[in-house]
LOBA-837982 format. One record per residue: x, y, z of N, C-alpha, C in turn; residue in one letter. Coordinates in steps of 0.2 Angstrom, whole numbers, padded with zeros to 4 digits, always signed. Layout:
% residues N
XYZXYZXYZA
...
***
This chain:
% residues 370
-0036+0286-0045-0029+0284-0041-0031+0282-0033M
-0035+0283-0031-0037+0282-0024-0038+0273-0023R
-0044+0273-0031-0045+0266-0029-0038+0263-0028K
-0034+0263-0035-0026+0260-0035-0024+0261-0028L
-0021+0262-0023-0021+0264-0015-0024+0258-0013D
-0031+0259-0013-0035+0254-0010-0030+0247-0012R
-0029+0246-0017-0028+0238-0020-0021+0237-0018F
-0015+0242-0016-0009+0242-0014-0010+0240-0007L
-0014+0245-0003-0016+0241+0004-0016+0234+0004E
-0024+0231+0000-0023+0223+0001-0017+0220-0002L
-0013+0224-0006-0005+0220-0009-0001+0217-0002F
+0003+0221+0002+0004+0224+0005+0001+0221+0013H
-0003+0217+0012-0007+0218+0018-0004+0208+0020D
+0000+0206+0015+0002+0200+0019-0006+0193+0019G
-0010+0193+0021-0015+0188+0020-0018+0186+0016R
-0019+0179+0016-0021+0177+0009-0027+0180+0005E
-0034+0182+0009-0039+0182+0007-0038+0189+0005S
-0034+0192+0008-0034+0202+0006-0031+0198-0002E
-0026+0195-0006-0025+0194-0012-0028+0191-0016Y
-0035+0187-0012-0037+0184-0019-0041+0191-0021E
-0044+0195-0017-0047+0199-0018-0043+0204-0026R
-0037+0205-0026-0036+0208-0030-0035+0204-0034I
-0035+0196-0036-0035+0195-0043-0042+0193-0041L
-0046+0193-0040-0054+0192-0041-0053+0199-0045Q
-0054+0203-0046-0054+0209-0051-0050+0208-0057V
-0042+0207-0057-0035+0211-0060-0033+0204-0065F
-0038+0199-0061-0036+0190-0065-0029+0187-0064N
-0024+0190-0063-0020+0190-0062-0015+0196-0059T
-0007+0194-0056-0005+0197-0052-0001+0202-0057T
+0001+0201-0065+0005+0206-0067-0003+0210-0072R
-0008+0208-0071-0013+0213-0075-0013+0218-0069N
-0015+0219-0063-0014+0222-0057-0008+0223-0058F
-0001+0224-0061+0006+0227-0061+0007+0231-0066L
+0001+0231-0073+0000+0233-0076-0002+0241-0076K
-0006+0240-0072-0010+0249-0068-0007+0251-0065I
-0001+0249-0061+0003+0251-0057+0009+0255-0062V
+0009+0253-0067+0014+0254-0072+0011+0261-0074V
+0004+0259-0075+0000+0265-0078+0001+0271-0074K
-0002+0269-0070+0001+0277-0063+0008+0275-0061Y
+0013+0276-0063+0017+0276-0062+0021+0273-0056N
+0018+0270-0053+0020+0269-0044+0022+0260-0043Q
+0027+0262-0047+0030+0255-0047+0036+0255-0039Q
+0036+0265-0037+0042+0265-0031+0034+0262-0026E
+0028+0262-0025+0025+0259-0022+0024+0249-0021D
+0026+0248-0023+0025+0241-0023+0032+0236-0021V
+0031+0233-0014+0036+0227-0010+0036+0221-0015D
+0038+0218-0021+0038+0210-0023+0038+0206-0019I
+0042+0207-0014+0042+0202-0008+0035+0199-0007G
+0028+0204-0008+0023+0201-0008+0018+0197-0012Y
+0022+0196-0016+0018+0193-0022+0017+0185-0018I
+0015+0181-0019+0017+0175-0016+0016+0172-0018P
+0019+0164-0019+0023+0158-0019+0019+0159-0028T
+0013+0158-0026+0007+0154-0032+0009+0156-0037D
+0009+0164-0037+0010+0169-0044+0016+0167-0045E
+0022+0166-0042+0028+0165-0046+0026+0160-0052W
+0020+0154-0049+0023+0146-0054+0016+0147-0057E
+0015+0151-0057+0005+0154-0064+0012+0156-0070R
+0017+0160-0068+0018+0167-0070+0027+0166-0073D
+0030+0161-0073+0035+0160-0073+0040+0166-0077P
+0038+0170-0080+0040+0175-0083+0039+0184-0080E
+0036+0183-0076+0035+0188-0070+0040+0194-0067L
+0047+0190-0066+0053+0195-0063+0055+0199-0071M
+0054+0193-0074+0055+0200-0083+0051+0206-0085D
+0045+0205-0082+0041+0209-0080+0043+0215-0075F
+0046+0213-0071+0046+0218-0064+0053+0221-0067L
+0058+0217-0068+0064+0220-0071+0064+0226-0077G
+0058+0222-0082+0055+0227-0089+0053+0233-0088D
+0048+0235-0083+0047+0239-0080+0046+0243-0073N
+0052+0242-0073+0054+0246-0067+0051+0246-0061G
+0052+0240-0056+0051+0237-0052+0056+0235-0047F
+0062+0232-0050+0067+0231-0048+0074+0234-0051I
+0077+0240-0045+0081+0246-0046+0087+0241-0046S
+0090+0237-0043+0097+0232-0045+0097+0226-0041G
+0102+0223-0041+0101+0216-0035+0100+0220-0028V
+0103+0224-0024+0102+0226-0019+0097+0224-0016S
+0092+0226-0021+0081+0224-0020+0081+0219-0015D
+0085+0214-0016+0085+0208-0015+0088+0206-0007Y
+0089+0214-0003+0089+0215+0004+0081+0214+0008N
+0079+0215+0001+0070+0218+0004+0065+0212+0004N
+0068+0207+0001+0063+0201-0002+0064+0198+0008L
+0059+0194+0007+0060+0187+0014+0057+0181+0012E
+0054+0179+0007+0051+0172+0005+0059+0171+0003D
+0062+0165+0003+0063+0159-0002+0064+0158-0007D
+0058+0157-0009+0060+0156-0016+0057+0163-0021E
+0055+0167-0017+0055+0175-0021+0062+0176-0020V
+0066+0176-0016+0076+0178-0014+0078+0174-0022K
+0078+0168-0021+0079+0162-0025+0079+0164-0035N
+0072+0167-0036+0070+0166-0042+0073+0175-0044R
+0073+0180-0037+0078+0185-0038+0084+0186-0042F
+0086+0179-0037+0094+0180-0040+0096+0177-0046L
+0093+0170-0049+0091+0170-0055+0092+0173-0058I
+0086+0179-0059+0085+0182-0064+0088+0188-0065W
+0092+0191-0059+0096+0196-0058+0104+0192-0059S
+0106+0184-0060+0112+0182-0062+0111+0185-0070L
+0104+0182-0075+0105+0185-0079+0105+0187-0084N
+0103+0193-0078+0102+0202-0083+0108+0205-0081N
+0114+0203-0075+0120+0206-0073+0121+0203-0069D
+0124+0200-0073+0129+0195-0069+0135+0195-0066E
+0138+0202-0069+0146+0204-0063+0142+0208-0056T
+0136+0211-0058+0135+0214-0051+0129+0211-0046S
+0126+0204-0049+0124+0199-0044+0129+0195-0041T
+0133+0195-0045+0139+0190-0043+0144+0195-0037L
+0145+0200-0039+0150+0205-0034+0146+0203-0027N
+0139+0206-0029+0134+0206-0023+0136+0200-0014F
+0133+0194-0019+0134+0188-0018+0140+0188-0015I
+0147+0190-0017+0152+0188-0014+0152+0193-0009A
+0150+0199-0010+0153+0205-0004+0148+0203+0002K
+0139+0202+0002+0134+0203+0007+0133+0196+0007Y
+0134+0189+0005+0131+0183+0006+0136+0179+0009I
+0141+0176+0004+0146+0174+0008+0151+0176+0011F
+0153+0172+0016+0160+0175+0020+0166+0173+0018N
+0166+0169+0015+0171+0166+0011+0176+0168+0007D
+0172+0174+0000+0175+0173-0006+0177+0179-0009V
+0183+0181-0009+0186+0190-0012+0185+0192-0018D
+0182+0198-0021+0185+0198-0027+0188+0200-0032I
+0191+0199-0034+0199+0201-0038+0195+0205-0046E
+0204+0205-0047+0204+0208-0053+0201+0203-0058K
+0205+0196-0058+0204+0194-0061+0199+0187-0061D
+0194+0188-0056+0189+0183-0054+0188+0184-0047G
+0182+0177-0046+0181+0177-0040+0187+0171-0037Y
+0189+0174-0029+0196+0167-0025+0190+0165-0019Y
+0191+0159-0019+0188+0157-0010+0195+0157-0005V
+0193+0161+0000+0196+0161+0005+0196+0158+0009G
+0200+0153+0012+0204+0145+0017+0206+0149+0024L
+0204+0145+0030+0208+0144+0034+0216+0143+0033R
+0214+0134+0027+0219+0132+0029+0218+0126+0021D
+0224+0126+0020+0222+0122+0009+0218+0115+0012R
+0218+0113+0018+0214+0106+0019+0207+0107+0020D
+0203+0112+0020+0197+0116+0020+0195+0113+0014D
+0200+0111+0008+0194+0109+0002+0195+0103-0001L
+0199+0099+0005+0197+0092+0005+0190+0088+0003S
+0186+0091+0007+0179+0088+0005+0176+0091-0001D
+0180+0093-0006+0174+0093-0012+0179+0087-0015F
+0183+0079-0014+0183+0076-0014+0179+0071-0013F
+0182+0066-0016+0175+0058-0015+0177+0055-0009E
+0175+0053-0005+0176+0048+0002+0172+0044+0002S
+0173+0037+0004+0172+0032+0005+0174+0028+0012Y
+0170+0023+0016+0170+0022+0021+0177+0017+0018G
+0179+0010+0015+0182+0008+0016+0191+0009+0012R
+0195+0009+0015+0200+0011+0016+0204+0019+0012D
+0209+0020+0010+0210+0028+0008+0206+0029+0001A
+0203+0034+0002+0198+0039+0000+0202+0045-0005S
+0199+0047-0010+0202+0052-0014+0202+0058-0007P
+0198+0061-0002+0197+0064+0003+0203+0063+0008R
+0204+0057+0008+0210+0056+0014+0214+0057+0012D
+0217+0056+0004+0224+0057+0001+0223+0066+0002L
+0219+0068-0003+0217+0075-0001+0219+0080+0003A
+0217+0078+0011+0219+0082+0016+0225+0081+0020K
+0228+0073+0019+0234+0074+0021+0238+0079+0014A
+0237+0078+0009+0240+0080+0005+0241+0090+0006V
+0234+0094+0007+0235+0099+0006+0238+0102+0014L
+0239+0096+0019+0240+0100+0024+0248+0096+0026A
+0251+0095+0020+0257+0095+0019+0259+0090+0022E
+0254+0082+0027+0257+0079+0030+0259+0074+0029D
+0263+0068+0031+0266+0063+0027+0260+0059+0027D
+0259+0057+0020+0251+0054+0017+0252+0045+0018F
+0259+0043+0017+0259+0036+0016+0263+0033+0020F
+0263+0027+0021+0271+0024+0025+0274+0023+0017D
+0283+0023+0022+0287+0025+0018+0287+0016+0015R
+0291+0017+0009+0294+0010+0010+0299+0009+0007W
+0303+0002+0011+0309+0004+0013+0313-0002+0011W
+0310-0006+0010+0312-0014+0004+0312-0010-0004D
+0314-0008-0007+0309-0006-0014+0313-0009-0019T
+0320-0011-0019+0323-0016-0022+0327-0022-0019T
+0328-0026-0023+0331-0034-0021+0341-0031-0025D
+0338-0028-0032+0344-0028-0040+0344-0022-0039N
+0349-0019-0037+0350-0010-0037+0354-0010-0044V
+0359-0016-0045+0361-0015-0054+0355-0017-0057Y
+0348-0020-0058+0345-0019-0063+0337-0011-0062R
+0339-0013-0055+0336-0005-0052+0339+0002-0055D
+0344+0002-0052+0349+0009-0054+0349+0007-0058V
+0357+0006-0057+0362+0007-0064+0361+0007-0070I
+0357+0000-0071+0354-0001-0078+0350+0005-0079D
+0346+0010-0078+0344+0014-0077+0345+0022-0081E
+0351+0020-0080+0355+0027-0077+0357+0031-0083L
+0353+0038-0086+0358+0041-0092+0365+0041-0096D
+0366+0043-0100+0373+0044-0101+0379+0048-0096S
+0374+0052-0091+0376+0060-0089+0379+0053-0083T
+0374+0052-0080+0374+0047-0075+0378+0041-0076N
+0379+0038-0082+0385+0033-0083+0392+0035-0081E
+0391+0042-0084+0398+0044-0084+0400+0045-0075A
+0398+0048-0072+0396+0051-0067+0397+0043-0063R
+0394+0037-0063+0396+0035-0061+0405+0029-0062L
+0406+0030-0069+0414+0029-0072+0416+0032-0068A
+0415+0039-0067+0422+0041-0062+0422+0040-0056K
+0415+0039-0051+0418+0037-0044+0419+0032-0044Y
+0417+0025-0047+0422+0018-0046+0432+0020-0052I
+0431+0023-0053+0439+0027-0053+0441+0028-0048L
+0439+0033-0046+0440+0035-0040+0443+0031-0033N
+0437+0025-0031+0438+0023-0026+0445+0017-0028E
+0444+0013-0033+0447+0007-0034+0450+0009-0044I
+0451+0014-0045+0452+0013-0050+0462+0011-0052G
+0465+0008-0059+0471+0009-0058+0475+0009-0052N
+0471+0003-0048+0475-0003-0044+0475-0009-0044R
+0479-0014-0042+0478-0021-0042+0473-0024-0040D
+0467-0027-0043+0462-0031-0039+0463-0039-0040L
+0464-0043-0035+0465-0051-0038+0457-0056-0039S
+0463-0058-0042+0457-0065-0046+0453-0069-0043L
+0458-0068-0035+0457-0075-0027+0449-0072-0028D
+0447-0063-0027+0443-0060-0023+0437-0058-0028D
+0437-0059-0036+0433-0056-0038+0434-0063-0046Y
+0430-0065-0047+0430-0071-0050+0427-0071-0058N
+0423-0065-0058+0420-0067-0064+0420-0068-0071D
+0419-0068-0076+0427-0069-0085+0427-0063-0086D
+0423-0057-0083+0425-0050-0087+0430-0048-0082L
+0433-0051-0076+0437-0050-0074+0445-0051-0077F
+0444-0058-0080+0447-0064-0079+0450-0061-0089H
+0445-0057-0093+0448-0055-0097+0453-0049-0098E
+0449-0046-0092+0454-0037-0091+0462-0042-0090F
+0462-0047-0086+0470-0049-0082+0473-0050-0090S
+0469-0054-0091+0473-0055-0099+0473-0049-0106E
+0471-0046-0103+0470-0041-0108+0478-0035-0107E
+0477-0036-0101+0483-0031-0097+0490-0036-0097Q
+0489-0041-0099+0496-0048-0097+0499-0047-0088G
+0493-0048-0084+0495-0050-0078+0494-0056-0076T
+0495-0059-0069+0494-0064-0069+0492-0063-0062E
+0484-0065-0061+0478-0065-0055+0479-0059-0053N
+0478-0055-0056+0478-0047-0054+0473-0044-0060T
+0470-0038-0062+0465-0035-0064+0467-0029-0063F
+0464-0023-0065+0463-0015-0064+0458-0013-0067Q
+0453-0006-0065+0449-0006-0069+0450+0001-0070I
+0451+0003-0076+0455+0007-0081+0450+0014-0083T
+0450+0017-0086+0448+0022-0090+0444+0021-0097N
+0449+0014-0098+0446+0011-0105+0444+0005-0106S
+0441+0003-0099+0437-0004-0098+0431-0001-0093N
+0433+0002-0089+0426+0007-0086+0419+0004-0086V
+0418+0007-0092+0410+0004-0099+0409-0002-0097M
+0413-0002-0098+0414-0013-0099+0412-0016-0093N
+0414-0014-0088+0412-0014-0082+0405-0014-0079L
+0401-0006-0079+0395-0003-0078+0391-0009-0085I
+0393-0010-0090+0388-0014-0093+0387-0022-0092G
+0391-0024-0087+0392-0031-0085+0388-0034-0078D
+0382-0035-0078+0380-0034-0072+0382-0040-0066E
+0386-0044-0068+0387-0052-0064+0394-0047-0060S
+0397-0045-0067+0406-0040-0061+0402-0036-0058A
+0399-0031-0060+0394-0025-0055+0396-0029-0048M
+0389-0034-0049+0388-0037-0042+0393-0038-0038D
+0399-0041-0040+0403-0045-0036+0407-0038-0033E
+0408-0033-0037+0411-0029-0032+0407-0025-0028L
+0401-0023-0029+0396-0020-0024+0396-0024-0020L
+0398-0031-0019+0398-0034-0012+0404-0035-0009N
+0410-0030-0013+0418-0029-0010+0419-0022-0010G
+0424-0021-0016+0428-0015-0012+0421-0011-0014D
+0416-0011-0020+0414-0006-0019+0404-0006-0015L
+0406-0010-0010+0400-0009-0004+0398-0001-0004D
+0400+0002-0001+0400+0010-0002+0395+0012-0005D
+0396+0011-0012+0391+0012-0018+0388+0009-0017L
+0387+0002-0015+0382-0002-0015+0373+0000-0010K
+0377+0004-0005+0373+0005+0002+0370+0012-0003S
+0374+0018-0005+0371+0024-0009+0365+0022-0012E
+0367+0017-0018+0361+0014-0023+0354+0015-0022L
+0357+0009-0014+0351+0007-0010+0347+0012-0008Y
+0349+0017-0005+0348+0024-0003+0343+0028-0010S
+0345+0027-0014+0344+0031-0021+0338+0029-0023I
+0338+0021-0022+0332+0020-0025+0326+0019-0021H
+0327+0020-0015+0322+0020-0010+0318+0029-0010S
+0323+0034-0009+0319+0040-0011+0319+0044-0018N
+0319+0039-0023+0317+0039-0029+0312+0036-0030A
+0309+0032-0026+0303+0027-0027+0298+0029-0023Y
+0301+0033-0017+0296+0035-0011+0293+0045-0016N
+0299+0048-0015+0296+0053-0019+0293+0051-0027G
+0293+0047-0030+0290+0046-0038+0281+0045-0034A
+0281+0042-0029+0275+0040-0026+0271+0046-0027Y
+0275+0048-0019+0273+0056-0016+0269+0061-0020E
+0274+0061-0027+0272+0067-0031+0267+0066-0035S
+0268+0057-0038+0262+0057-0042+0255+0059-0038E
+0255+0055-0031+0248+0057-0027+0247+0067-0029C
+0252+0071-0026+0252+0075-0026+0249+0078-0033Y
+0251+0076-0038+0247+0079-0043+0241+0077-0045N
+0240+0070-0042+0233+0069-0043+0228+0074-0042L
+0229+0075-0033+0226+0081-0029+0225+0085-0031V
+0231+0091-0034+0232+0096-0037+0230+0097-0044M
+0227+0092-0049+0227+0092-0055+0217+0092-0053D
+0216+0089-0047+0208+0088-0043+0207+0092-0047G
+0210+0098-0040+0206+0104-0038+0205+0109-0047L
+0210+0106-0052+0208+0113-0058+0200+0108-0059Q
+0196+0108-0057+0189+0104-0058+0185+0110-0058E
+0187+0113-0052+0181+0116-0047+0187+0125-0048Y
+0193+0124-0050+0198+0132-0046+0202+0133-0051F
+0205+0137-0051+0211+0136-0059+0216+0140-0055V
+0224+0136-0055+0231+0139-0056+0230+0137-0048G
+0235+0141-0046+0241+0137-0038+0236+0140-0033K
+0237+0141-0027+0236+0143-0021+0240+0151-0020F
+0234+0155-0019+0240+0160-0017+0239+0161-0011D
+0239+0167-0008+0244+0167+0002+0240+0176+0003W
+0237+0175+0008+0233+0182+0009+0236+0186+0017E
+0239+0192+0019+0241+0194+0024+0238+0196+0026E
+0236+0194+0035+0232+0196+0039+0235+0198+0043V
+0232+0205+0047+0236+0205+0052+0234+0205+0058K
+0235+0201+0063+0233+0199+0069+0231+0206+0075Q
+0226+0204+0077+0226+0208+0086+0234+0208+0088I
+0237+0204+0090+0240+0203+0096+0250+0206+0088S
+0246+0208+0083+0251+0213+0079+0253+0207+0075G
+0255+0201+0078+0259+0197+0071+0255+0193+0064K
+0261+0193+0060+0255+0193+0054+0253+0183+0050V
+0248+0183+0048+0246+0175+0048+0242+0175+0042R
+0247+0169+0037+0246+0169+0032+0238+0164+0028Y
+0232+0167+0025+0228+0161+0023+0228+0161+0014Y
+0227+0154+0015+0227+0153+0009+0220+0156+0004P
+0220+0156-0002+0214+0158-0005+0217+0154-0013K
+0212+0153-0017+0212+0150-0024+0207+0152-0029I
+0207+0154-0035+0202+0156-0038+0196+0150-0041K
+0191+0152-0039+0187+0149-0043+0184+0148-0048I
+0185+0140-0053+0183+0142-0058+0180+0144-0062R
+0172+0143-0061+0165+0144-0062+0163+0145-0057D
+0163+0153-0054+0158+0153-0049+0147+0155-0051F
+0149+0161-0059+0142+0161-0061+0138+0153-0061Y
+0142+0148-0064+0137+0139-0065+0136+0138-0058S
+0141+0136-0053+0140+0136-0047+0134+0141-0043N
+0135+0146-0044+0128+0146-0037+0122+0147-0043V
+0121+0147-0050+0117+0147-0053+0113+0139-0051L
+0116+0132-0051+0115+0127-0053+0113+0125-0044S
+0116+0129-0039+0112+0129-0032+0105+0132-0031Y
+0104+0138-0035+0097+0145-0035+0093+0138-0038L
+0094+0136-0044+0090+0132-0047+0087+0125-0043E
+0094+0123-0039+0089+0114-0038+0087+0118-0032E
+0089+0122-0028+0084+0125-0022+0077+0129-0021N
+0077+0129-0028+0074+0135-0028+0069+0136-0024I
+0063+0133-0024+0059+0131-0017+0060+0135-0010R
+0069+0130-0009+0070+0129+0000+0074+0134+0002Y
+0081+0130+0000+0087+0134+0003+0089+0141+0001N
+0091+0147+0005+0095+0151+0000+0103+0150+0000T
+0106+0157-0003+0111+0156-0002+0115+0159+0006L
+0109+0161+0008+0111+0164+0014+0111+0156+0018E
+0108+0152+0019+0108+0147+0022+0113+0141+0023Y
+0117+0141+0016+0122+0141+0015+0131+0144+0017Q
+0127+0152+0017+0134+0156+0020+0142+0155+0016G
+0142+0151+0012+0148+0152+0013+0149+0146+0005S
+0154+0150-0001+0154+0146-0005+0156+0140-0005Y
+0159+0136+0002+0161+0130+0004+0155+0127+0005T
+0151+0127+0008+0147+0127+0010+0142+0123+0004E
+0141+0131+0001+0136+0129-0006+0136+0122-0008M
+0144+0122-0010+0148+0117-0016+0145+0110-0011M
+0145+0109-0007+0145+0101-0002+0136+0100+0001N
+0136+0105+0000+0127+0105-0003+0126+0101-0012S
+0129+0105-0013+0130+0101-0021+0131+0096-0023L
+0139+0093-0019+0139+0088-0022+0134+0082-0015F
+0131+0085-0012+0125+0080-0007+0123+0079-0011Y
+0118+0084-0015+0114+0083-0017+0114+0078-0024D
+0119+0078-0026+0123+0074-0032+0121+0081-0038G
+0120+0087-0038+0121+0089-0041+0130+0092-0046V
+0134+0090-0041+0139+0090-0046+0143+0086-0043L
+0148+0084-0046+0153+0077-0043+0157+0080-0041D
+0158+0076-0035+0165+0077-0034+0171+0074-0034E
+0179+0077-0034+0181+0077-0040+0186+0069-0033I
+0187+0064-0038+0189+0058-0039+0194+0055-0044S
+0198+0053-0040+0202+0047-0045+0206+0041-0040F
+0209+0035-0044+0211+0030-0040+0217+0032-0038R
+0218+0030-0030+0224+0031-0028+0227+0023-0030I
+0233+0029-0035+0238+0021-0036+0244+0015-0030P
+0242+0011-0032+0248+0004-0026+0256+0007-0026D
+0256+0008-0032+0263+0009-0032+0262+0015-0037Y
+0270+0019-0035+0273+0024-0040+0273+0021-0050P
+0275+0026-0053+0277+0024-0062+0281+0023-0060D
+0283+0019-0063+0290+0016-0064+0295+0020-0069Y
+0291+0024-0074+0297+0029-0078+0297+0036-0074Q
+0293+0037-0069+0293+0040-0064+0300+0042-0059L
+0298+0033-0057+0305+0031-0052+0313+0033-0055V
+0312+0029-0063+0317+0031-0066+0321+0038-0068D
+0314+0042-0069+0317+0048-0070+0318+0052-0064K
+0316+0051-0057+0319+0054-0051+0328+0049-0049Y
+0328+0043-0051+0331+0042-0050+0340+0045-0053I
+0341+0046-0060+0343+0051-0063+0342+0058-0059N
+0337+0060-0057+0341+0067-0056+0343+0065-0045E
+0342+0061-0044+0345+0061-0038+0352+0057-0040Y
+0355+0056-0042+0360+0052-0045+0365+0057-0041F
+0365+0064-0047+0372+0065-0042+0370+0070-0037G
+0365+0069-0033+0367+0071-0022+0369+0064-0022D
+0371+0059-0026+0374+0053-0021+0380+0051-0023Y
+0380+0052-0028+0387+0050-0033+0390+0054-0035I
***
């Protein structure tokens, strides 16, 4: 026992030459520690003094320590000083007690992770802090630029004003049956059942209406022929440039708003869907009372795979930087992106909105204008 105490002194001396004296007798660290176990003196050993070379010579040494009472729990991390030992310890601890280890990291190492019943959430000052998760490049707008604008709820594109030069083709022709009926009612309210002159409107369809109605040089838009009118582009164009000029203006507004709204929605969805690569669901908001008494709301979002992200960092940086060096989940992830371990969120920013979405919005907006 007295001899073992002497070797424990050499073990904790910290000088390489003194540790070599242990190895000269026991050949390996594990052999020495087996004697410690034999005499039940595990509590007298600070594993932080095991040299880096010993971990490399015996990759399963941490398992031996855990199986034989040298490690009491993840809080032993606080007693370690060497970066590599810290990282090896956390890797081992993650594989043996995932929940306790992740909770320890969230509570004592990272400053931006909250533990909730359903998982781990990264807390943010502002939503656009997550724009760093998106790919950035020098020329033109990048996914990061778009993400920053979308998440900050800023205007992120120059509005298109001249979105169409033909509102019949791009609006009326895309209306569903409900909005066609709404348009028919609008036309009848504006010009229905009153005489219109063939001197002003000379389209063949209007001559047909006049013949059917038995009138000379006039015609009427009625409940029985208004749908024929809506289905005829050239006839509608004449009226849109005449008595229905207010309708024409509204149709331009509908298309402009639908076009811009569709583009904005598409870009928004690209960013929010992209976030699902590393997060789950939508943003929540945490209420924090300020010293002044005012209440401020901070965004947070659930991390998709906290375990895999942390493990990837530890394995990549096992000999170098600890989690404490990063200090936060977001900084850890930025390091993984920078090192190429994980891919930043990326997508192609569309030049124009999807025409099907534009048509969908036209029909959604139509009732607000007509």
